[in-house]
N, C-alpha and C positions, 0 to 999 in steps of 0.2 A: 690914803693909799688905794682903798678899794674903789672910789669913785674915779681916780686916775687910771685904774688897772681897766676898769670896765670899758671907759671913753677909748683907751689906746687900743685894748682888744677888740672893739667895735671896728676901729678903724683899721686893723690887720686883718680882720674878718672880712669886711667888705673888699679890701683889695686882694685877699687871697682867693676869695670866691670868684673874684673875675678872673684870676689867672686860670683858676680851676676850671671855669665855664668856657674859656677861650682856648684852652689846650685839647679840648674834645676827648678828656680821658686819659691823657699822656700817663703811660707807667712810669716814666723816669723822672722822678721829682727834680732832680738836678736840672733836668732839661727845662723844666716848667718855672721853677722857683725865678723871681726876679731879684735882682742885687740889692733892693733895698729891704730884702727879708732878713739880712743881717744885721738891721739896726739894733734889735735887743741885745745882740752879741756885742755889738758897740757900745751899747748903753750899761752892760754889765761890766765891761771893762773900764768904762769912764767912772762908774760909781766906785770900782775899786782904787782907781788912780785918785779922784777929788774928795770923797767921804772922809777917809783918814786924816785928811789935812783941814778941810773945811768943817767937819763936824764928828771929829774923832770919838766923843763921848757917845753921839747917836751910832756911830759904825760899830763900837766895840758891843753895844747892847741889842743892835738889830740888823747886823751884816746879814744873819739868816734870812730875815724877811725882804732884803734888797734882794738878795740872791732867788728867792722864790717869786718876788715881783717880775722880774725879767724873764725868768723861766717860765712861768705861766703867761706872761704878755706874749710871748711865741707860741707855747703850746696849745693854749685853748682855742685860738682862731685857725691853727696850722691843723688841728684835728678835725674840726668843725668842717674845715674847707677841704681837707684831702683825705679824711675818713680812715680806712685802713691803712692806706699807705703811708699817711703820717704816723699813726699808732705803730706802725711796724717800724718805720725809722727811728721812732724814740725809743722803742723798746731794743731795737738793734744796737744802738749807742749806748744804751745803759747796760744790757746784758754781755755785750761784747768788748766795750771798752771800759765804761765807768767803773762797774764792779771789780773787774780784775785790776783796775788801776788803783782803786782806793784799798783792795785787798792787799796788794804787794806793798803799798806805802805803809799801810798799818801793821803789817808783818814786821817790815824791816824798821819802822820807828820803834816798835815794841821790843823787839830784840836787841837793838842798839842802845836803847834807854838802860837796858841791863848790863851794859858793860862800862865799867869805871874804871878811870886811870888815875890812881892814888899817887901823891908824891909832889916834891918840888919841882915844877917846870915854869921857868919865867920866859914870856915870849919877847926874845930879841928878836931883830931882823934875821939873823941866822937861824934861830930857831923856828920861827915862823915859816920861812923859805922851805926847811926841811918837812915841816908837817903840811903844806901846800904840795911840795914835790911827792911826798907819800901818798896822800890823798888822790894826786892825778895818776898816779900809777895804779893804786887800788880800785880806781873807779872802772876800769875795763874788765874787772875780774870778778868784783862783787856788785857792779852797778853803780852808777853816779849817784841813785838813792841810797844805797848801801853804804859807801864810802862816804856819803857826806854825813849819813845819820851816826855813824860810828864816830867819826872824828870832830863833828862841830863843838859837841860841849866841851871836850879837853881842850881843843883849840882856843875856844871862848876864856876857860879856866885860866888856861896858861897866860891870858892878856888881859886879865882882870884890873892889874895894876897900871894898865897903859889908859892913857887919857884920849887917844884917838884911836878908835877901834872900828869905825864905819868901812873904812878901807878895807880892813881886813876882812870883813863879812864878805863884801862885794868880790874880792878878788877869789875868795874861798868859792862864791858861787861860779865864778867864771870857769874856774880850773878844774875843782874837786866835782861841783854839781853837773858840768856841762863837757868842756874840752878833754877829760880825763875818760870819758866814756867811749873812746874813738876806734879803740883798738880790736875790740870782739864784740860778737852779738851779745853778750852778757851786760856790756857797757850802758847801751841805750836802746831803747824801745824800738826806734826805727831800724836800727841796724840787725836786732833780732828778726824784724819783720821782714827784711831782706834774706837773711838766712832761712826763714820758713818758705820763702819763694825760690830757692835755688842757688844764692849765693853761699859759696863755700865758708866753713866756719871762721877759718884763719886768713881768708882774702882779705879782711877789713885791715890786717897788716900793712896792707898797701896806703893805708893813711898814716903810717908813723911819720913820713916826712912832713906831712902838714901839721900833725900833731905836735912834732918837736919844736918846728918853726914857730907855731902859736904858743906854746908853752913856754918856750924858753923866753920869747919876747914879753909874755905876761909876767913870769917869775921874775927876769931881770927888773922890769917895769916897777913891780911890787916892792922889789928890794930897795929900790932907790927911794921910793915913796915912805917905806916904812923906816928907812933909815933916818930920812928927813926928819920924820916926825919922832922918832926914838930921841935924836940928839935935841930937839926942840923942847921935849918934855924933861931933859937933863934928869934921866934915872941914873941913880947910884947903886950899886950893888952893896950889899949889907953881908960882909964877910962873916959877922957873927950870928947871922941866920940860921937856924936848924934846917939842914937840908936833908929832905925825907927821900929816901930811894923810890925810884919809880916803880911801879908794878900794877898789873892789871887784875881788877876786882870783877869776878862775873865773867871770866873767861869762856866758861862752859858754852856761853851764848853765841861764841863763835862757830860752835857745832849747829845751832840751830839757824845760823846765817847760811853756813855751807848747805844745809836743808832747804831753805828757799831757793839759792842758787841751783841746787840740784832738782827742785821742783819746776822752775822754770825752764832748765835743759830738757827735762822730760818732756814737758809739753810740746817741745820743739821736734825731738826725735821719735817720739813714741806715738804711732797712728793706731788707736783706739774706736774708731768709729765716731758717727754722728747720732745726733737726736734732735727733734724738734721741740721747742719749751716755748709757748704764747707765739708761734709762728716763726720764732727765731731759731735758724740752724746753729745748733752749738755742738761741741765736740767732747768726748769722753774725757781725752787726755788733758783739756782745759779745765774741767770741773775738778779732776784728781788733783791737777796744780791749786787749784783754789783752795782745796780741802788741806793739801799740804801746807798752804800758807797760814791758814787759820790754825793748824796744829802747831806749828813751828812758835807762832805768836803765843798760844796758851800755854805751850811747854815753858817759854820763857817766862811768863807770868807765875807759873806756878813753882817753878824751880829758882826762881833769883829772889834772894832775901829783900825785904820791902827797903831795909836799910840803903841797899846799894841805889835803888832808884831816887830816894829821898837825897841822898848825896849828889846824885846827878841833877837833882832838881827836877826830875822829870813830871810833867804834868800831860794831860790827854788835850789841852787846849789846840796846841799847832794841827794835829792831826784832825780835831774837830773843825777847825777854821778851813782848811785844805778841803775836808770833804762836803761840807756845806756850800762852799764857793765854787767849787768845781762841779757840784751837781747842777747848780745853775748855768755854768759856763759850757758843760757838755751837751745841755739841752739847747741853748741858744747858738751853738755851734754847728748843729745839724743843717741848717740852708747853706753854710760856708763850704762845709765838707760835700754836701751833695753838688754843689755848683762846681766845684774843683774835679770832682769823679765825671761830672758831665763832659768835661773838656771842650772840645769847639762846638760842643752841641749846647752849653750853658752860657749864662751870662757873662762869664770870663773868657769867652771864646777868643777874643782879641789878645789877650795876656797868653794863652796858651800857643796862639800861632807864632807870635812873637818870640817865643822861647826856642832858640836854635843852637846856639854854641854852649859849650861846657861852662864858660862864666855865667850865661843866663840862667841854667839850671842851679848853680850854685847860689846865686842872689834870689832866684824866686823860690826855690826850697826852702832857703835860709829864712827870707822876709815873711814868708807865711808861717814858718815853724816857730818864728818869735811869738806868735798870737795863737795861732791853733794848735792842736795836738800834731806834733811832728811825726807820728808815725804813719798816719793815713795821708799826711802831706808828702811824706820820703816814697809811698806806695803808689800816689797819685803821678808824681813826676817820675818814677821808675816805670810804670806804665805807658807814660806818656813818650819817653825815649824808647821803650820796646816797640812801641806801636808805630814811632816814627822811621825806626832804621831797619826792624825784623816784622813788618805786618803779616799776620796769619800764621807766625811760628808759635809753636806752644810754648807755653810760661817758663819751664825750667831750660829748655833747650834756647828760648830767647836770651834769658838772662846769662847763660853762658857763652852765646855769641857776641853778647854786649862787652862781657868781659873778655873775650879773646881777641876783639877788633876794635872796640871802643870803651876801653875801661876808664878813661879820663872822664866820661859822662857818670859813670857810677860813682867814682871818686867825687865828681863835683856834687853829685844830689846826697850821697853819704855825709860829707864834709858839712854842707849846708844845713843839713837836719840836726846834726849834732852840734856843731860849732854854736850856729845862732840861735839854739834853745837859750843862750846865756844873755840875750839882748833885752830881754823883758822877766821880770817875776813870775809870769805864767808859761813862758817858753819850755819849761821842762820840769818834770813833777818835783824836785825838790827844792827849787829856786824859792818859792814861797815858804815852804816848811823851814828852811834854812833862816829865811827872813823872820818868821813868826819865834822861832827858839831864840835868835839873837835878841829880839825885842822883850821876852820873858827875862831875859837876864839884865835889861835895863839898856841896852845898846840902841841908840837912835839910828833906826835904818832910814834912807831916803825914799820919800813916795815913789808910787809908780813911775809917773814921767821923771822925778828926781834922779832917778836910779838911770834912766835913759840918758836924760840931759847931762847929767855930771859925769856918768861913768861908762854906758855901753856905746853910746854915739861916739863921743871923743875917742875911747880907746879900743873897744872891740871892732866898730866898724872900720876904723882906719886901718887897724890889724888886717881885717878880712880884705881891704883893699891891696894889701901886700900880698895876702895869700892868693888873691886871683892873679896879680901879675906875676908871681912865681910859677903857680901851678895850672891855672886855668885860661891862660892869654896864648 
């Protein structure tokens, strides 16, 4: 692997060096980087897709090395060729995006792991629909990650007696980990980013019709599929089985969950000033939020009995896997995001210029959000729309003008970023974690491409065509 890394890094270095020399020291990397600079990003995605199937034992023990390979393959020649600009870009994405991303996931994962639902609960099609409906509702208020982490374990345990469980987890990802986060800035990071840039907190309720259409379609389809498997499994109810009343143990962790939500909200409303660290501009309120997240996780660990986490079959592997893989993904994502931010001055200028109608914004934002971080993708296309319709107008004022005169464009960008995060395992933060937890319970999940070919393309993409016809044409 070291030899391969050296040879490939030499190729990237020579190519990057050529780009750097021929741009006469251009300051904006997004205008300089060629499209092939996203190859390491493609490589890590293909590794996630192929290795678990082709070499599962190797992947289980060495996925960290694979992530590091692709990350270093990009980062080393990138830094050598672009020096301070490259170092700043890497520090920027890790300090502003990756660390807050992992801290939020860790805090929610830790706190949710201390909440246990005890009692007799059998997963019938009706019970499962109620589970998904509850999770979809909660996601807009405690975030898709919070709702997914609270409900995924009791959802799985309720269905341990079932033979066919794969479809349940997939629809859980569709609804709870993605679609449900549509209604408030608390639901999903891109909406929170919109709130920080001037979108009113409750404006996102304009997405309620889109969310209802999509959710009702998915819930109805899930019920039909689950009912089919339930009848096929010929499950009989044992009337003599002791029924233990349902009760929540470790309920004090809901206070810590509210603390996490409060910390996120605080960072949006409170303006406490800026400071520079390693050349990156950080805000005081964001660091306070990060400290609150850490404190909530630690308090949960201290105050929750170990027995509760043991009954929850809680382990650190899912968050460890996500942290390691996304460390590589965030590094290799740098050129893709930079090129997007460069707009009509970057390698994707043709794509940016071709996006004109609401349907274009919905699909462009959504398609890229399926593979890239949906928060900066949302912001890229929001700025693109603002520049197209209100050039020269200040940020917040332009956003208010967009809402007043062309709100369908903001609806399209918002729905695309949130809805299409469900298209892949890496489209939204909780997707991969839900998959990892399900596999810990012995549920065989589809591969990266299997998830897309069997579920997201035939089901989600088809439904998104319907959303386009109803709302964006």
